[in-house]
N, C-alpha and C positions, 0 to 999 in steps of 0.2 A: 446708731451712734456710741460711740464710748472715745473715752479719750482716757483722761493719768490717772484715776484713782478711783476707789471701790468704797461708796457708800454703805447704810443700812441697809439690808433682809429683815424679809420675815423668818419666823419660826417654819417649821413643817406642816406640811397639809397633807391632810388627805390621800393619797394617792400622789400623791407628787415625788420626788426624788428629795433622803434631806441635805441638807445646807452642810457645806465645811465643816467640820470642827471649829477648827482655829482658822475663820477665812481672813485672808492678809488688808490689810484696813489702813489709811491714814487717813488721818484730821484734816476736812477741807477748810479748817482753817490755815493749815497750812502749807497748804496748796496752792498757786496761780488760777483762777477760773479760767477754765478750759475753752477755748475761743466759740468750740464746740455746741459749750452752753448757751453761750449769745447767737448762735447763727440760729438754735432752733428754736428760741426765745421770743424768734422773731419770722419764725417761718409762716410760711401762707396756710399752710395744709396744716391748719390744731382743732383743737376740740372745740371751740367753740362754733369757729367756721364750722363744721360739719355739724353741731347741733342747730347753727341756723339756715344750712342751705337744707333740712329736715323741713324746719319749722314753714319755710317756705313752700315746702312740698306737699305741708300740711300734715304730716306723721305726730301721729301721737307719743311724744316721749314712753309712756308708760304700756305702751304697746310697739315695741318694736322689732326686730326682728334679722338676727345677723347679716340677711341679706338686704337689708336699707339701705346698709353704711356702708355694702363694697364700691358705690358708687363713690365717696369719699376717703377711705377711711388708708385707702390702697396706693400709700407713700414708698413706689416704686415705679420702674419702669418694668410697663409690661403688662400689667393687669393683671387679670385671676388668673389666663393662660401661664405667666410667669410661675403663677404662685405654682399651679399643678407641675408644671416642669422641673423646679425642686421637689416637690413630693417626688414625684417619679424618679430623680434622682436619690432620694433620701431614704428611700425605698418607704415611707411611711404609713400605715393600715393605722386597723382600728387599737390594736396592741403596743403600737409606737408612745415613749417616752420621747418629747421632741422638746430641743432649745433654742429657740429663736434668736436670735444674739444681736443687737443694735435694733431690737425690738420696735423703738419709736413708740406709736400709736396704736399697738398692736392688732391689726387690720388681718396682717399673714396670721398670725396666729388665732384669731377668731376663724378666720377660713378653713386653718386645717382642724381645726376641736368638729368645725361643723361639718365638714366634708369627709373626715373621718371617722370622726368618733374617737379622739386620741385625748392626750393630756400633753398641754403645751406649756415650758416656763420661759415668759418672753424676761429678756435682759436690757438692759439703757440707760443709759450715764446720767440722763434727765431727771432727773425728779418731778419736773412738770408736768412728760407726757409719761408715767409709766403711770402717775395719779391720773391723768385725763383716759389712756390704756383701760385702768383699772375700772372709773366708771362707767367708758363705753361699752366694755364686757359685761356689766353687772345688767345694762341698762335692756342688753340682748342676749342676757338668761342665760351665759354662759363661764359667769364666774367659777364654778363650781369643773372646770373644766383648761380653765388658762388665770394663770397666774402672771403677775410681773414683780420682777425683782428691779430695783434701783442700783446696779453696781456696775462694773469696770470687764471690759472683754481681757483683759491682759488677765486678769485675777478674779477669777468664774467665784464663787461662795458655793461652791458644790462640791461633793464631795469625786474621786474617781471611780470612773465608770458606770456611771447612773443616768444616761439616755442613751437609745438607738438610733436617733439621727441626731443632728446638728444641724439647723440653715440661718442664712443672715440674707439680706438682700439690700446689695450697695449701700451699707454704715462702715464695712472697714474703711474705706476713705478718707474716716475720719480719727480713724487709729493711727498714732506716728509707730506702736511698733505691733508691726501686723506678725512678723515672727511668733511674737511675746502671745497675740490671740490665738492665732491658729494652734500652736502647741495644747493652748488652754483648752482650747476645741478637742485638742485628740484626747489631754486626759480623762475630759468629763465623761466621751464616750468609752462603751461598752464595745469589747473584742468584736470586730468586723461592721463595728456599726456605722452608720454612712455622714457625710459629709456633704453637705451642697450649697454653696454661697451664688449668688452672680455680685459684680466690681465696677469700679471704673475702671480704664485700663489705661497706660498711659503708651504711646513708644517711640522711637527715638529722635521723632521729628518735636514736639516738645521742648520748648524752649523756658528755659528756667526764668526768666521771666514773667509767662505764664502759669509758670509753673508756683513762682511767688501769689500771681493774683490770684489765683485759686484758692489758695492757701488762707488768703487773709480773705476773698471773699465768703468762703463758706465750710473752711476748716478743713479741707482736702487738701490732707497729707500723705507725703512719701509714695505717693503712686506707684504703683507696679508696672512691670510687664506684663504679660502673658507668662513667657517662662520663668520671670523672677517670682510670682505668682506658685509655678509647680513645681520650683524648688522649695519653695515654703515646704509644703505640702509634704517634698520627699522628707524634709527634714525630720517633720514631727512627726513621720511615717506612715503615712499616707502612703496605699497602694490603689492598684490602678486609677491611676488618676486620670480625667478627661479633660479636658476644657472647650469650650465652644466658645467664638468668638463673635456678639454679638451688633458690634460696632455698626455694621450696616441699620440692623434692624433700629438700631435706638435713634438713629437721623429720623424718622418719622416720627416717631417717640417723645425726643425733642422737640418738636415744630408742635406735635398736638398738648402738651407740657404748657409749652410756651401761653397758648392761644387758650387754654384753660387758665392760667394766673391770668391772664387781661379777663376774660368771666369773671374773673372772683373780684375784680379792680374795687367796686367798694363796700363789700368785706372789710379786704386788704387796707385799702386808706382810713374807715373809720379806725381799723381796731390798730392802727403801724403808723399813719400816715403816708401821705404823698410823697416824699423822701424813700420813705423805706419800700413802697412799692414800683417806684421809676428803679431804683438800684436793684430793686429781684430779677426785674424786663430785662436789663440789658446785661444783669447774669446771666439768662438763659440766652440771651441773643449771641452772646462771647462761649456759651459752650456748644452751642449749635452750629458757630464757626470753626471750632475744635474740633470736631466730631466732621464733621463737612470735608474740612481739612485731610484728617486722619492724624492729626498730632490724642488724638483720647477719643476712647474708646469703651467697648463695657462687653463681660463675658461673664459666661459661668463655668464655675466648677465643681469636682465632684472625686469621691473617692472613698476609699474604706480602712479603717482604723486597724491599723493593728494589735498590738500585745496591749497598748499602754503606756503611758510617760506619767514615772511615779514623780 
């Protein structure tokens, strides 16, 4: 998830692409707090919830494997098969240098590192989720392969042409300027590098009032159609763009997620209160209705970077 500003990032780590020499930054003191930060401050899938679930299973936090987290740390639609699909579209392998944009708690980043043995840099705007991702990554012993950077998708703090693949899962919906974010992805990719991402899409049937409600409730902004995303990818210099409509499959995923949130009621109420739990349940019921009505859906996109953008 990304929004409006770029914060701090760590120095270069061995084996990872170096940071941009003069990254664009703004002072958080001069910018309004993005709504997406508040949304994920109260998100029911979080580090504490994951650790509590592991404790109920009797898992020793000192002896965890990446696989122990898979049931809870994949905060996206489609589970591990969806990550595998992105990996195929992005041509990820052992020698890949991967950037995960809107990486959240780092579940997909850890999966890529574990599955393929590659190095992954995750970028997310939310400082707390970045910190949680680092701690979870250290717990499962992947901290030498996965790093998390707290930064903005529209101003990535990396040099041009340093990654072989860029991926993202349902995070760009929070970015107001999707064209700028996709342009940054193109910039940091090597020539012939691959992008693969999934995101929410709107149809012509989505009403203005429903758009406003989505933005107010979950910081979903400037939702695009499949055609709109294709156009942005083309303007950023990507070729061979492919788009796969996932809307029908996501109806079932949404229903399963609603069931999952209801099963997490005790943890969610204890952490956020009954009112927030009820609001989130209502939000997902609203989601399911929009997808079933053909007003909202999801899609997976991929393409090949050109010669790069300076």
